[in-house]
N, CA, C and O atoms as a printed pandas DataFrame, in Angstrom:
     atom_number atom_name residue_name chain_id  residue_number  x_coord  y_coord  z_coord
0              1         N          MET        A               1   77.700   16.715  157.083
1              2        CA          MET        A               1   77.564   17.015  158.426
2              3         C          MET        A               1   77.947   17.946  158.464
3              4         O          MET        A               1   78.802   18.433  157.723
4              5         N          LYS        A               2   77.001   18.770  159.989
5              6        CA          LYS        A               2   77.713   20.238  159.436
6              7         C          LYS        A               2   77.950   20.672  161.069
7              8         O          LYS        A               2   77.127   20.232  161.872
8              9         N          ILE        A               3   78.893   21.397  161.494
9             10        CA          ILE        A               3   79.588   21.967  162.685
10            11         C          ILE        A               3   79.526   23.335  163.226
11            12         O          ILE        A               3   80.526   23.932  162.827
12            13         N          THR        A               4   78.756   24.125  163.991
13            14        CA          THR        A               4   79.338   24.813  164.611
14            15         C          THR        A               4   79.950   25.336  165.184
15            16         O          THR        A               4   79.769   25.319  166.402
16            17         N          ILE        A               5   81.124   26.166  164.554
17            18        CA          ILE        A               5   81.858   26.282  166.761
18            19         C          ILE        A               5   81.650   28.004  166.568
19            20         O          ILE        A               5   81.430   28.709  165.583
20            21         N          THR        A               6   81.812   28.247  167.839
21            22        CA          THR        A               6   81.471   29.216  168.444
22            23         C          THR        A               6   82.209   30.469  169.191
23            24         O          THR        A               6   83.204   30.106  169.817
24            25         N          CYS        A               7   82.056   31.230  169.225
25            26        CA          CYS        A               7   83.003   31.632  170.571
26            27         C          CYS        A               7   82.323   32.835  171.083
27            28         O          CYS        A               7   81.559   33.441  170.332
28            29         N          ILE        A               8   82.596   33.373  172.690
29            30        CA          ILE        A               8   81.629   34.450  173.176
30            31         C          ILE        A               8   82.645   34.844  173.810
31            32         O          ILE        A               8   83.311   33.964  174.356
32            33         N          GLU        A               9   83.037   36.097  173.929
33            34        CA          GLU        A               9   83.825   37.015  174.930
34            35         C          GLU        A               9   82.851   37.985  175.164
35            36         O          GLU        A               9   82.040   38.628  174.497
36            37         N          LEU        A              10   83.329   37.839  176.784
37            38        CA          LEU        A              10   82.197   38.142  177.485
38            39         C          LEU        A              10   82.762   39.805  178.079
39            40         O          LEU        A              10   83.935   39.909  178.436
40            41         N          LYS        A              11   81.646   41.272  178.148
41            42        CA          LYS        A              11   82.224   42.030  178.372
42            43         C          LYS        A              11   82.836   42.363  178.924
43            44         O          LYS        A              11   83.842   42.974  178.564
44            45         N          ASN        A              12   82.394   42.022  180.487
45            46        CA          ASN        A              12   83.251   41.500  181.910
46            47         C          ASN        A              12   83.298   39.955  182.472
47            48         O          ASN        A              12   82.843   38.987  181.863
48            49         N          PRO        A              13   83.980   39.917  183.837
49            50        CA          PRO        A              13   83.573   38.182  183.991
50            51         C          PRO        A              13   82.560   37.839  184.245
51            52         O          PRO        A              13   82.026   36.919  183.624
52            53         N          LEU        A              14   81.554   38.934  185.964
53            54        CA          LEU        A              14   80.793   38.492  185.806
54            55         C          LEU        A              14   79.156   38.671  185.160
55            56         O          LEU        A              14   78.058   38.677  185.716
56            57         N          LYS        A              15   79.518   38.788  183.931
57            58        CA          LYS        A              15   78.386   38.921  182.885
58            59         C          LYS        A              15   78.107   36.928  182.643
59            60         O          LYS        A              15   77.389   36.373  181.812
60            61         N          PHE        A              16   79.129   36.204  183.898
61            62        CA          PHE        A              16   79.410   34.991  183.250
62            63         C          PHE        A              16   78.162   34.231  183.816
63            64         O          PHE        A              16   77.987   33.161  183.233
64            65         N          PHE        A              17   77.112   34.545  184.948
65            66        CA          PHE        A              17   76.537   34.212  185.893
66            67         C          PHE        A              17   75.147   34.773  184.028
67            68         O          PHE        A              17   74.693   33.694  183.650
68            69         N          LEU        A              18   74.697   35.696  183.288
69            70        CA          LEU        A              18   74.030   36.002  183.141
70            71         C          LEU        A              18   74.115   34.834  181.353
71            72         O          LEU        A              18   73.383   34.538  180.409
72            73         N          LEU        A              19   75.025   34.664  181.680
73            74        CA          LEU        A              19   75.321   33.799  180.247
74            75         C          LEU        A              19   75.369   32.151  181.074
75            76         O          LEU        A              19   74.919   31.352  180.254
76            77         N          SER        A              20   75.566   31.774  181.747
77            78        CA          SER        A              20   75.299   30.889  182.197
78            79         C          SER        A              20   73.975   30.484  182.615
79            80         O          SER        A              20   73.759   29.282  182.773
80            81         N          GLN        A              21   72.995   31.399  182.827
81            82        CA          GLN        A              21   71.662   31.341  182.795
82            83         C          GLN        A              21   70.897   31.040  181.007
83            84         O          GLN        A              21   70.183   30.179  180.493
84            85         N          LYS        A              22   71.304   31.814  180.740
85            86        CA          LYS        A              22   70.857   31.440  179.383
86            87         C          LYS        A              22   71.569   30.529  178.006
87            88         O          LYS        A              22   71.180   30.712  176.853
88            89         N          ALA        A              23   72.283   29.884  178.247
89            90        CA          ALA        A              23   73.318   28.539  178.181
90            91         C          ALA        A              23   72.751   27.870  178.733
91            92         O          ALA        A              23   72.584   26.977  177.902
92            93         N          LEU        A              24   71.932   27.359  180.179
93            94        CA          LEU        A              24   70.671   26.345  180.498
94            95         C          LEU        A              24   69.854   26.324  179.522
95            96         O          LEU        A              24   69.825   25.273  178.881
96            97         N          GLY        A              25   69.029   27.341  179.135
97            98        CA          GLY        A              25   68.268   27.003  178.573
98            99         C          GLY        A              25   68.444   26.696  176.920
99           100         O          GLY        A              25   67.626   26.182  176.156
100          101         N          ILE        A              26   69.474   27.075  176.710
101          102        CA          ILE        A              26   69.662   26.189  175.123
102          103         C          ILE        A              26   70.894   25.140  174.957
103          104         O          ILE        A              26   71.604   24.862  173.991
104          105         N          VAL        A              27   70.852   24.647  176.377
105          106        CA          VAL        A              27   71.287   22.727  176.489
106          107         C          VAL        A              27   69.831   22.573  176.143
107          108         O          VAL        A              27   69.451   22.390  174.987
108          109         N          LEU        A              28   69.179   22.638  176.987
109          110        CA          LEU        A              28   68.064   22.414  177.573
110          111         C          LEU        A              28   66.949   22.010  176.348
111          112         O          LEU        A              28   66.131   21.091  176.388
112          113         N          GLN        A              29   67.185   23.026  175.202
113          114        CA          GLN        A              29   66.692   23.502  174.032
114          115         C          GLN        A              29   67.041   22.173  173.062
115          116         O          GLN        A              29   66.294   21.447  172.405
116          117         N          LEU        A              30   68.590   22.168  173.269
117          118        CA          LEU        A              30   69.447   21.032  172.265
118          119         C          LEU        A              30   68.792   19.959  172.341
119          120         O          LEU        A              30   68.148   19.617  171.350
120          121         N          LYS        A              31   68.775   19.024  173.699
121          122        CA          LYS        A              31   68.183   18.140  173.834
122          123         C          LYS        A              31   67.096   18.050  173.559
123          124         O          LYS        A              31   66.960   16.871  173.887
124          125         N          ASN        A              32   65.731   18.460  173.050
125          126        CA          ASN        A              32   64.888   18.583  171.493
126          127         C          ASN        A              32   65.146   18.954  170.576
127          128         O          ASN        A              32   64.263   19.490  169.906
128          129         N          THR        A              33   66.207   18.881  170.175
129          130        CA          THR        A              33   66.732   19.413  168.708
130          131         C          THR        A              33   67.242   17.305  167.843
131          132         O          THR        A              33   67.260   16.162  168.299
132          133         N          ASN        A              34   67.486   17.847  166.721
133          134        CA          ASN        A              34   68.014   16.673  166.168
134          135         C          ASN        A              34   69.449   17.673  166.268
135          136         O          ASN        A              34   69.548   18.552  165.412
136          137         N          CYS        A              35   70.100   17.596  166.881
137          138        CA          CYS        A              35   71.575   18.074  167.431
138          139         C          CYS        A              35   72.773   16.406  167.726
139          140         O          CYS        A              35   72.811   15.857  168.828
140          141         N          VAL        A              36   73.404   16.020  166.795
141          142        CA          VAL        A              36   73.875   14.909  167.205
142          143         C          VAL        A              36   75.154   14.980  168.307
143          144         O          VAL        A              36   75.532   14.108  169.089
144          145         N          GLU        A              37   75.582   16.090  168.122
145          146        CA          GLU        A              37   76.767   16.053  169.427
146          147         C          GLU        A              37   76.920   17.784  169.829
147          148         O          GLU        A              37   76.776   18.642  168.959
148          149         N          MET        A              38   77.321   18.221  171.688
149          150        CA          MET        A              38   77.798   19.068  172.109
150          151         C          MET        A              38   78.344   18.951  172.475
151          152         O          MET        A              38   78.363   18.100  173.364
152          153         N          LYS        A              39   79.608   19.882  172.080
153          154        CA          LYS        A              39   80.683   20.160  173.275
154          155         C          LYS        A              39   81.403   21.926  173.418
155          156         O          LYS        A              39   81.734   22.806  172.623
156          157         N          LYS        A              40   81.379   21.747  174.909
157          158        CA          LYS        A              40   81.502   23.858  175.449
158          159         C          LYS        A              40   82.912   23.619  175.992
159          160         O          LYS        A              40   83.460   22.527  176.146
160          161         N          ARG        A              41   83.624   25.389  176.373
161          162        CA          ARG        A              41   84.329   24.819  177.029
162          163         C          ARG        A              41   84.339   26.735  177.341
163          164         O          ARG        A              41   83.690   27.692  176.920
164          165         N          GLY        A              42   85.477   26.521  178.310
165          166        CA          GLY        A              42   85.857   28.235  178.297
166          167         C          GLY        A              42   86.523   28.861  179.809
167          168         O          GLY        A              42   86.907   28.126  180.719
168          169         N          PHE        A              43   86.552   29.979  179.837
169          170        CA          PHE        A              43   87.299   30.309  181.468
170          171         C          PHE        A              43   87.523   31.630  181.125
171          172         O          PHE        A              43   88.165   32.075  180.173
172          173         N          TRP        A              44   86.783   32.346  182.213
173          174        CA          TRP        A              44   87.460   33.782  182.303
174          175         C          TRP        A              44   85.711   34.609  181.691
175          176         O          TRP        A              44   84.538   34.574  182.064
176          177         N          THR        A              45   86.569   35.327  180.499
177          178        CA          THR        A              45   85.837   35.564  179.683
178          179         C          THR        A              45   85.519   35.783  178.242
179          180         O          THR        A              45   84.968   36.537  177.440
180          181         N          ARG        A              46   86.426   34.296  178.437
181          182        CA          ARG        A              46   85.597   33.617  176.581
182          183         C          ARG        A              46   85.515   32.578  177.066
183          184         O          ARG        A              46   86.127   32.176  178.056
184          185         N          HIS        A              47   84.233   31.646  175.996
185          186        CA          HIS        A              47   83.777   30.770  175.863
186          187         C          HIS        A              47   83.260   30.247  174.540
187          188         O          HIS        A              47   82.783   30.880  173.598
188          189         N          TYR        A              48   83.503   28.702  174.712
189          190        CA          TYR        A              48   83.719   28.066  172.915
190          191         C          TYR        A              48   82.322   26.978  173.075
191          192         O          TYR        A              48   81.968   26.366  174.083
192          193         N          THR        A              49   81.745   26.990  171.818
193          194        CA          THR        A              49   80.871   25.488  172.118
194          195         C          THR        A              49   81.134   25.420  170.761
195          196         O          THR        A              49   81.474   26.402  170.100
196          197         N          MET        A              50   80.878   23.438  169.972
197          198        CA          MET        A              50   80.879   23.048  168.788
198          199         C          MET        A              50   79.667   21.764  169.357
199          200         O          MET        A              50   79.557   20.845  170.168
200          201         N          THR        A              51   78.629   22.770  167.856
201          202        CA          THR        A              51   77.465   21.868  168.228
202          203         C          THR        A              51   77.427   20.930  166.819
203          204         O          THR        A              51   77.663   21.697  165.885
204          205         N          LEU        A              52   77.210   19.505  166.305
205          206        CA          LEU        A              52   77.181   18.642  165.155
206          207         C          LEU        A              52   75.689   18.159  164.874
207          208         O          LEU        A              52   75.076   17.514  165.724
208          209         N          TRP        A              53   75.052   18.547  163.471
209          210        CA          TRP        A              53   73.879   18.689  162.963
210          211         C          TRP        A              53   74.362   17.896  162.136
211          212         O          TRP        A              53   75.521   17.835  161.725
212          213         N          LYS        A              54   72.773   16.776  161.670
213          214        CA          LYS        A              54   72.776   16.127  160.192
214          215         C          LYS        A              54   72.895   16.689  159.211
215          216         O          LYS        A              54   73.101   16.283  158.068
216          217         N          ASN        A              55   72.721   18.048  159.777
217          218        CA          ASN        A              55   72.296   19.093  158.292
218          219         C          ASN        A              55   71.530   19.993  158.468
219          220         O          ASN        A              55   70.551   19.873  159.204
220          221         N          GLU        A              56   71.923   21.462  157.599
221          222        CA          GLU        A              56   71.612   22.308  157.918
222          223         C          GLU        A              56   70.615   23.218  158.502
223          224         O          GLU        A              56   70.539   24.052  159.404
224          225         N          ALA        A              57   69.593   22.478  157.228
225          226        CA          ALA        A              57   67.651   23.051  158.283
226          227         C          ALA        A              57   67.903   22.793  159.537
227          228         O          ALA        A              57   67.771   23.845  160.164
228          229         N          ASP        A              58   68.356   21.472  160.587
229          230        CA          ASP        A              58   68.330   21.901  162.040
230          231         C          ASP        A              58   68.874   22.202  162.684
231          232         O          ASP        A              58   68.599   22.132  163.882
232          233         N          LEU        A              59   70.002   22.728  162.178
233          234        CA          LEU        A              59   71.080   24.081  162.406
234          235         C          LEU        A              59   70.412   25.173  162.512
235          236         O          LEU        A              59   70.266   25.758  163.585
236          237         N          LYS        A              60   69.821   25.658  161.145
237          238        CA          LYS        A              60   68.748   26.499  161.178
238          239         C          LYS        A              60   67.368   26.700  162.192
239          240         O          LYS        A              60   67.310   27.702  162.905
240          241         N          ARG        A              61   66.757   26.136  162.200
241          242        CA          ARG        A              61   65.134   25.640  162.696
242          243         C          ARG        A              61   66.057   26.105  164.550
243          244         O          ARG        A              61   65.602   27.070  165.164
244          245         N          PHE        A              62   67.296   25.277  165.181
245          246        CA          PHE        A              62   67.311   25.643  166.112
246          247         C          PHE        A              62   67.948   27.213  166.681
247          248         O          PHE        A              62   67.733   27.873  167.697
248          249         N          ALA        A              63   68.910   27.435  165.362
249          250        CA          ALA        A              63   69.575   28.232  165.998
250          251         C          ALA        A              63   67.925   30.431  166.175
251          252         O          ALA        A              63   67.953   31.395  166.940
252          253         N          LYS        A              64   67.193   30.137  165.279
253          254        CA          LYS        A              64   65.970   31.000  165.112
254          255         C          LYS        A              64   65.079   30.357  165.501
255          256         O          LYS        A              64   64.059   30.033  164.892
256          257         N          SER        A              65   65.562   29.989  167.125
257          258        CA          SER        A              65   63.921   29.805  167.784
258          259         C          SER        A              65   64.099   29.478  168.882
259          260         O          SER        A              65   65.288   29.452  169.201
260          261         N          GLY        A              66   63.403   29.205  169.626
261          262        CA          GLY        A              66   63.716   29.343  171.397
262          263         C          GLY        A              66   64.532   30.138  172.389
263          264         O          GLY        A              66   64.677   31.360  172.349
264          265         N          ALA        A              67   64.958   29.463  173.124
265          266        CA          ALA        A              67   65.918   29.649  173.753
266          267         C          ALA        A              67   67.084   30.517  173.184
267          268         O          ALA        A              67   67.301   31.668  173.564
268          269         N          HIS        A              68   67.878   29.802  172.155
269          270        CA          HIS        A              68   68.854   30.084  171.355
270          271         C          HIS        A              68   68.706   32.013  170.596
271          272         O          HIS        A              68   69.462   32.970  170.428
272          273         N          LEU        A              69   66.896   31.591  170.299
273          274        CA          LEU        A              69   67.028   33.011  169.348
274          275         C          LEU        A              69   66.735   34.509  170.165
275          276         O          LEU        A              69   67.118   35.621  169.803
276          277         N          GLU        A              70   65.770   34.087  171.629
277          278        CA          GLU        A              70   66.453   34.783  173.156
278          279         C          GLU        A              70   67.692   35.516  173.485
279          280         O          GLU        A              70   67.880   36.727  173.607
280          281         N          ALA        A              71   68.554   34.437  173.609
281          282        CA          ALA        A              71   69.723   34.460  173.544
282          283         C          ALA        A              71   70.259   35.612  173.200
283          284         O          ALA        A              71   70.493   36.729  173.663
284          285         N          MET        A              72   70.434   34.707  171.812
285          286        CA          MET        A              72   70.623   36.078  170.908
286          287         C          MET        A              72   70.800   37.274  170.658
287          288         O          MET        A              72   71.736   38.000  170.325
288          289         N          LYS        A              73   68.784   37.435  171.071
289          290        CA          LYS        A              73   68.034   38.684  170.999
290          291         C          LYS        A              73   69.011   40.077  172.000
291          292         O          LYS        A              73   69.154   41.280  171.781
292          293         N          MET        A              74   69.443   39.290  172.957
293          294        CA          MET        A              74   70.215   39.758  174.403
294          295         C          MET        A              74   71.193   39.655  174.408
295          296         O          MET        A              74   71.777   39.910  175.462
296          297         N          SER        A              75   71.998   39.198  173.183
297          298        CA          SER        A              75   73.984   38.947  173.376
298          299         C          SER        A              75   74.587   40.154  173.339
299          300         O          SER        A              75   75.556   40.038  174.088
300          301         N          GLY        A              76   74.566   41.273  172.885
301          302        CA          GLY        A              76   74.848   42.821  172.833
302          303         C          GLY        A              76   74.884   43.319  174.562
303          304         O          GLY        A              76   75.535   44.313  174.885
304          305         N          LYS        A              77   74.228   42.625  175.434
305          306        CA          LYS        A              77   73.955   42.901  177.287
306          307         C          LYS        A              77   75.311   42.078  178.001
307          308         O          LYS        A              77   75.818   42.240  179.111
308          309         N          ILE        A              78   75.600   41.319  177.103
309          310        CA          ILE        A              78   76.892   39.726  177.735
310          311         C          ILE        A              78   77.871   40.079  177.292
311          312         O          ILE        A              78   78.745   40.690  177.907
312          313         N          ALA        A              79   77.900   39.664  175.824
313          314        CA          ALA        A              79   79.166   39.800  174.849
314          315         C          ALA        A              79   79.712   41.209  173.898
315          316         O          ALA        A              79   79.184   41.910  173.035
316          317         N          LYS        A              80   80.963   41.184  174.530
317          318        CA          LYS        A              80   82.093   41.605  173.627
318          319         C          LYS        A              80   81.620   42.111  172.213
319          320         O          LYS        A              80   81.262   43.106  171.582
320          321         N          GLU        A              81   81.975   40.097  172.104
321          322        CA          GLU        A              81   82.108   39.884  170.836
322          323         C          GLU        A              81   82.082   38.524  170.949
323          324         O          GLU        A              81   82.424   37.796  171.881
324          325         N          ILE        A              82   81.409   38.160  169.344
325          326        CA          ILE        A              82   80.803   37.103  169.374
326          327         C          ILE        A              82   81.388   35.958  167.760
327          328         O          ILE        A              82   80.337   35.809  167.135
328          329         N          LYS        A              83   82.324   35.343  167.122
329          330        CA          LYS        A              83   82.589   34.252  165.773
330          331         C          LYS        A              83   81.336   32.925  165.998
331          332         O          LYS        A              83   80.940   32.289  166.975
332          333         N          THR        A              84   81.148   32.933  165.159
333          334        CA          THR        A              84   80.791   31.977  164.635
334          335         C          THR        A              84   80.897   31.320  163.438
335          336         O          THR        A              84   80.513   31.914  162.431
336          337         N          LEU        A              85   81.165   30.650  163.383
337          338        CA          LEU        A              85   82.050   29.685  162.010
338          339         C          LEU        A              85   81.091   28.063  162.043
339          340         O          LEU        A              85   81.063   27.233  162.951
340          341         N          THR        A              86   80.120   28.029  160.212
341          342        CA          THR        A              86   79.750   26.771  160.033
342          343         C          THR        A              86   80.654   25.839  158.895
343          344         O          THR        A              86   80.832   26.228  157.741
344          345         N          ILE        A              87   81.193   24.529  159.435
345          346        CA          ILE        A              87   82.274   23.724  158.343
346          347         C          ILE        A              87   81.579   22.908  158.552
347          348         O          ILE        A              87   81.105   22.726  159.673
348          349         N          ASP        A              88   81.254   22.005  157.291
349          350        CA          ASP        A              88   80.805   20.910  156.766
350          351         C          ASP        A              88   82.400   19.557  157.261
351          352         O          ASP        A              88   83.610   19.502  157.043
352          353         N          SER        A              89   81.460   18.804  157.917
353          354        CA          SER        A              89   82.743   17.130  158.769
354          355         C          SER        A              89   81.266   17.240  159.217
355          356         O          SER        A              89   80.184   17.823  159.276
356          357         N          ASP        A              90   82.214   16.059  159.523
357          358        CA          ASP        A              90   81.517   14.847  160.381
358          359         C          ASP        A              90   82.145   14.340  161.696
359          360         O          ASP        A              90   81.713   13.350  162.287
360          361         N          THR        A              91   83.336   15.182  162.179
361          362        CA          THR        A              91   83.728   14.307  163.478
362          363         C          THR        A              91   84.091   16.547  164.401
363          364         O          THR        A              91   84.101   17.689  163.942
364          365         N          PHE        A              92   84.227   16.114  165.317
365          366        CA          PHE        A              92   85.128   17.852  165.880
366          367         C          PHE        A              92   86.332   17.687  165.100
367          368         O          PHE        A              92   86.822   16.763  164.449
368          369         N          PRO        A              93   86.804   19.434  165.501
369          370        CA          PRO        A              93   88.463   19.620  165.641
370          371         C          PRO        A              93   88.171   19.450  166.569
371          372         O          PRO        A              93   87.143   19.589  167.231
372          373         N          ASP        A              94   90.045   18.780  166.825
373          374        CA          ASP        A              94   89.921   19.787  168.726
374          375         C          ASP        A              94   90.133   20.749  168.604
375          376         O          ASP        A              94   90.544   21.138  167.510
376          377         N          TRP        A              95   89.936   21.737  169.806
377          378        CA          TRP        A              95   90.005   22.521  170.585
378          379         C          TRP        A              95   91.165   22.863  170.040
379          380         O          TRP        A              95   91.151   22.033  169.131
380          381         N          LYS        A              96   91.959   23.326  169.920
381          382        CA          LYS        A              96   93.573   23.931  169.516
382          383         C          LYS        A              96   92.654   24.612  167.496
383          384         O          LYS        A              96   92.240   25.691  167.071
384          385         N          ILE        A              97   92.800   22.909  166.814
385          386        CA          ILE        A              97   92.216   23.634  165.524
386          387         C          ILE        A              97   90.842   24.899  165.783
387          388         O          ILE        A              97   90.975   26.047  165.359
388          389         N          ALA        A              98   89.928   24.566  166.325
389          390        CA          ALA        A              98   88.728   24.898  166.710
390          391         C          ALA        A              98   89.071   26.508  166.836
391          392         O          ALA        A              98   88.623   27.314  166.021
392          393         N          LYS        A              99   89.850   26.863  167.861
393          394        CA          LYS        A              99   90.794   27.824  168.540
394          395         C          LYS        A              99   90.675   28.729  167.332
395          396         O          LYS        A              99   89.816   29.591  167.146
396          397         N          SER        A             100   92.012   28.281  166.282
397          398        CA          SER        A             100   92.492   28.603  165.030
398          399         C          SER        A             100   91.809   29.180  164.365
399          400         O          SER        A             100   91.807   30.391  164.140
400          401         N          ILE        A             101   90.997   28.196  163.884
401          402        CA          ILE        A             101   89.691   28.736  162.413
402          403         C          ILE        A             101   88.946   29.972  163.399
403          404         O          ILE        A             101   88.813   31.048  162.816
404          405         N          LEU        A             102   88.675   29.939  164.185
405          406        CA          LEU        A             102   88.019   31.206  164.751
406          407         C          LEU        A             102   88.919   32.492  164.903
407          408         O          LEU        A             102   88.460   33.502  165.437
408          409         N          GLU        A             103   90.043   32.444  164.486
409          410        CA          GLU        A             103   90.868   33.727  164.757
410          411         C          GLU        A             103   90.709   34.234  163.320
411          412         O          GLU        A             103   90.955   35.437  163.223
412          413         N          LYS        A             104   90.398   33.692  162.304
413          414        CA          LYS        A             104   90.228   34.307  161.016
414          415         C          LYS        A             104   88.936   34.423  160.809
415          416         O          LYS        A             104   88.646   34.911  159.716
416          417         N          VAL        A             105   87.706   34.016  161.785
417          418        CA          VAL        A             105   86.951   34.813  161.309
418          419         C          VAL        A             105   85.856   36.304  161.855
419          420         O          VAL        A             105   85.285   36.516  162.924
420          421         N          LYS        A             106   85.902   36.850  160.988
421          422        CA          LYS        A             106   85.088   38.835  161.434
422          423         C          LYS        A             106   84.274   38.498  162.683
423          424         O          LYS        A             106   83.550   37.513  162.829
424          425         N          PRO        A             107   84.520   39.509  163.585
425          426        CA          PRO        A             107   83.311   39.236  164.461
426          427         C          PRO        A             107   82.633   39.841  164.774
427          428         O          PRO        A             107   82.850   41.001  164.422
428          429         N          ILE        A             108   81.136   39.598  165.760
429          430        CA          ILE        A             108   80.136   40.773  165.452
430          431         C          ILE        A             108   80.553   42.023  166.463
431          432         O          ILE        A             108   81.330   42.611  165.710
432          433         N          GLN        A             109   80.545   42.430  167.096
433          434        CA          GLN        A             109   80.933   43.438  168.201
434          435         C          GLN        A             109   79.726   44.378  168.817
435          436         O          GLN        A             109   78.621   44.718  168.394
436          437         N          TYR        A             110   80.157   44.524  169.511
437          438        CA          TYR        A             110   78.977   44.701  170.342
438          439         C          TYR        A             110   79.912   46.252  171.636
439          440         O          TYR        A             110   80.861   45.974  172.369
440          441         N          SER        A             111   79.510   47.180  171.577
441          442        CA          SER        A             111   79.847   48.214  172.465
442          443         C          SER        A             111   79.324   48.479  173.608
443          444         O          SER        A             111   79.738   49.430  174.271
């Protein structure tokens, strides 16, 4: 199974409202996929998600379509930076471990 861990750091706290709008569409899209489970958490300008997938094909199909694709196209308007990593695992790591894993990932940065 595949787990994708993502962190988005917002440009400023007011971008939370746009992030929330986009996240609603993504969550609705997730409900119509083969995503096994999803977790999210965040505060102020830093927000995290973890998704569990049966296989990489389902993950890629989701990432490259629908509300998720549209959100990615405008991520530069919302985010200061985004970090994402996909790992092989059948269970989610706890949040402390997930965050420490992401610290080592090179971010996509937006100006």
